[in-house]
C-alpha positions in Angstrom: -99.0 -3.0 -51.6 -101.9 -3.2 -49.5 -104.5 -5.4 -51.4 -108.0 -4.5 -50.5 -111.7 -5.8 -51.3 -114.8 -3.8 -51.3 -118.0 -5.4 -50.1 -120.4 -2.5 -50.3 -124.2 -3.4 -52.3 -125.0 0.2 -53.4 -122.6 0.7 -56.5 -122.6 4.6 -56.2 -120.8 4.1 -52.9 -118.1 1.7 -54.5 -117.5 3.8 -56.8 -117.1 6.9 -54.4 -114.9 4.7 -52.4 -112.6 3.5 -55.2 -112.3 7.5 -56.0 -110.8 8.3 -52.5 -108.6 4.9 -52.3 -106.9 6.2 -55.7 -105.0 9.3 -53.8 -103.0 6.0 -52.2 -100.5 4.6 -54.4 -99.8 1.6 -51.9 -103.3 0.4 -52.2 -104.5 -1.9 -54.9 -108.0 -2.9 -54.9 -108.1 -6.5 -55.7 -112.3 -7.1 -56.0 -115.9 -5.8 -55.2 -118.8 -7.9 -53.9 -122.6 -6.8 -53.0 -123.5 -9.8 -50.8 -122.2 -12.1 -48.9 -122.1 -15.0 -51.0 -120.3 -13.3 -53.9 -118.3 -11.8 -51.0 -117.4 -14.7 -49.3 -115.8 -16.3 -52.7 -114.1 -12.7 -53.7 -112.3 -13.2 -50.5 -111.5 -16.7 -50.4 -110.0 -16.2 -53.9 -108.2 -13.6 -53.2 -107.3 -13.2 -49.3 -106.8 -9.3 -49.4 -105.1 -7.9 -45.8 -108.3 -5.4 -45.6 -111.7 -5.1 -46.3 -113.9 -2.1 -46.6 -117.4 -3.4 -45.2 -120.3 -2.4 -45.6 -123.5 -3.6 -42.4 -126.1 -3.9 -45.0 -125.5 -6.8 -47.4 -128.9 -7.0 -49.2 -131.0 -9.2 -47.0 -128.3 -10.4 -45.0 -125.4 -8.0 -43.1 -121.7 -8.2 -42.2 -121.5 -10.1 -39.1 -123.4 -12.9 -40.8 -120.2 -12.8 -43.4 -117.7 -12.2 -40.7 -119.2 -15.6 -38.9 -118.6 -17.6 -42.1 -115.1 -16.2 -43.1 -112.3 -18.8 -42.2 -109.1 -18.1 -40.1 -106.8 -15.9 -40.4 -109.5 -13.0 -41.0 -108.7 -10.0 -43.3 -108.6 -6.8 -41.1 -111.9 -4.7 -41.4 -113.0 -1.5 -41.9 -116.6 -0.5 -41.4 -118.1 2.1 -44.0 -121.6 2.1 -43.4 -124.3 5.1 -42.8 -125.8 3.1 -39.4 -123.8 4.3 -36.7 -125.5 2.1 -34.2 -123.6 -0.9 -35.1 -120.3 0.8 -34.1 -120.0 -1.3 -30.6 -120.7 -4.7 -32.3 -118.3 -3.7 -35.1 -115.6 -3.2 -32.5 -116.5 -6.4 -30.9 -115.7 -8.2 -34.1 -112.4 -6.5 -33.4 -112.8 -4.5 -36.5 -109.9 -1.4 -36.9 -112.1 1.7 -37.7 -115.8 2.4 -38.0 -116.4 4.8 -41.5 -119.9 7.0 -41.0 -120.9 7.4 -44.7 -120.7 10.3 -46.0 -116.7 10.0 -44.9 -114.2 12.6 -47.0 -110.5 11.4 -47.8 -109.1 12.8 -44.9 -111.3 10.7 -42.3 -110.4 7.4 -44.8 -106.4 8.2 -44.7 -106.7 8.2 -41.0 -108.4 4.7 -41.2 -105.5 3.8 -43.6 -103.1 4.9 -41.2 -104.6 2.7 -38.6 -104.0 -0.5 -40.9 -101.0 -0.1 -41.9 -100.2 0.5 -38.2 -101.5 -2.9 -37.3 -100.0 -4.7 -39.8 -96.4 -3.4 -38.8 -97.5 -5.5 -35.5 -96.9 -9.1 -35.2 -100.4 -9.5 -34.7 -101.5 -8.0 -38.0 -104.6 -10.8 -38.7 -106.8 -10.5 -36.3 -107.3 -13.9 -35.1 -106.7 -14.6 -31.5 -108.1 -16.3 -28.9 -109.5 -13.2 -26.7 -110.9 -11.9 -30.2 -112.5 -15.5 -31.4 -113.8 -15.5 -27.6 -115.3 -11.7 -27.8 -117.2 -13.0 -31.0 -118.5 -16.2 -30.1 -119.8 -14.4 -26.9 -121.4 -11.8 -28.8 -125.0 -12.0 -28.4 -128.2 -9.1 -28.5 -130.0 -10.6 -26.2 -127.0 -10.9 -23.4 -124.7 -8.2 -22.3 -121.2 -8.6 -23.5 -118.7 -9.7 -20.4 -116.3 -6.9 -21.9 -115.8 -3.8 -24.1 -113.2 -3.6 -27.0 -111.6 -0.3 -27.0 -109.0 1.3 -29.8 -106.4 2.6 -29.0 -103.4 3.8 -31.2 -103.3 0.9 -33.0 -104.0 -1.6 -30.2 -107.0 -3.4 -29.2 -107.8 -2.9 -25.1 -110.1 -5.5 -23.5 -112.2 -3.1 -20.4 -114.0 -5.8 -18.6 -117.4 -4.5 -17.4 -116.7 -5.9 -14.0 -113.9 -2.5 -14.3 -116.5 -0.1 -15.6 -117.5 2.1 -13.3 -119.7 5.3 -14.8 -119.6 6.0 -18.6 -120.1 9.8 -20.2 -121.1 11.4 -23.4 -117.9 12.6 -24.9 -118.7 14.2 -28.3 -119.2 11.1 -31.0 -117.4 9.0 -28.5 -118.3 8.1 -25.0 -116.1 8.0 -22.2 -115.6 5.2 -20.3 -114.4 5.3 -16.0 -112.4 2.3 -14.7 -110.6 3.0 -11.3 -107.3 3.3 -13.5 -108.1 5.8 -16.4 -110.6 5.9 -18.9 -111.0 5.1 -22.4 -112.5 6.1 -25.6 -115.4 4.4 -27.3 -116.7 5.3 -31.0 -120.7 4.8 -30.1 -123.9 6.7 -29.2 -124.4 6.3 -24.9 -128.3 4.6 -25.7 -126.6 2.0 -27.8 -123.8 1.4 -25.3 -126.9 1.0 -22.8 -129.0 -1.5 -24.4 -125.9 -4.4 -24.1 -125.3 -3.2 -20.3 -127.6 -4.9 -17.6 -130.3 -1.9 -16.8 -130.2 -2.9 -12.9 -126.5 -2.5 -12.7 -125.7 0.4 -14.7 -128.3 3.5 -13.9 -128.9 5.7 -16.8 -128.7 9.1 -14.1 -128.9 11.5 -17.0 -128.9 12.1 -20.9 -124.7 12.1 -20.5 -124.2 9.5 -18.2 -124.2 5.9 -17.2 -123.5 4.9 -13.5 -122.5 1.9 -11.9 -125.2 1.3 -8.9 -122.7 0.4 -6.5 -120.8 3.7 -6.4 -123.8 5.5 -5.1 -122.9 6.3 -1.4 -125.5 9.0 -0.8 -128.0 11.2 -2.5 -128.6 15.0 -2.0 -132.2 16.0 -3.1 -131.9 19.5 -4.8 -134.5 21.5 -6.5 -136.8 20.7 -8.8 -137.0 16.8 -8.3 -133.1 16.5 -9.5 -130.9 15.1 -7.1 -127.1 14.7 -6.4 -125.3 11.1 -6.3 -122.1 11.0 -4.2 -119.8 8.6 -5.6 -117.0 6.2 -4.2 -114.4 7.9 -5.2 -115.2 11.3 -3.8 -116.9 12.9 -6.9 -120.7 14.0 -7.8 -123.0 13.0 -10.9 -126.2 15.2 -10.9 -129.2 12.8 -11.0 -131.7 14.2 -13.9 -135.4 14.3 -12.4 -136.3 12.3 -15.7 -134.2 9.2 -14.8 -135.5 9.6 -11.1 -137.1 6.2 -11.2 -133.8 4.5 -12.6 -132.7 4.6 -9.1 -133.6 1.6 -6.6 -136.6 2.5 -4.4 -134.9 3.2 -1.6 -132.6 5.7 -2.4 -135.2 7.0 -4.7 -137.6 7.4 -1.4 -135.3 10.5 -0.4 -136.2 13.2 -3.5 -139.2 15.0 -2.9 -141.6 14.5 -6.3 -142.4 18.4 -5.8 -139.7 21.1 -5.5 -141.4 23.5 -3.6 -140.4 21.6 0.0 -136.7 21.5 -1.2 -135.0 24.6 -1.3 -132.0 25.2 -3.9 -128.7 24.0 -3.0 -126.5 27.3 -3.0 
């Protein structure tokens, strides 16, 4: 049996989650809590394998709870209406991030990830790497790395290897020299955690590492084309023109009349 605890401050949300979990015969709910204090008592007493955790818990939040839990910690699936906390959730090694209102199918996918993790040798997310990530996170300083979930594995992507980021539906696509990764977070939220002098917002759908720009070609209407080290190009929207370093920004005319369209 998969022993599960529900930590959620709204009774209707807990009741709905219980109804959805009832469809899974291998799941047993060991208890419920609505704030940090009761959650600590519950989790210490029952030691469940999995916790469904809301971000907002009265006057506290889920991260205050996680900081106080002893090791080994249970697996965590966030269930919340606050999409902007997704990046921070995965930095503390959450298995999944369910955005309310989610349905039974989405819940089933989350449980499948949990079952896959529990079959691995490192079922508990208490390894040294995760502890370093948790200790290093600060809203005032960019994290040194990002953590993505890929087919039941937790993959660390160092910021030093990140070349650019593009929106991809409800995810962002992280581009490195070797491969691409998907991270479920809005681009604007990720941008808040990156150094704006190092990662430039060049388009509403793109963040770019500044040192990847080889040259800039002006286009019509104040836009520009950025030529990158890997041979690819990106459009620089005139809305984000001021994000470029001053020496590159100077080649882009403010008025479009003097720049013929690119054909």
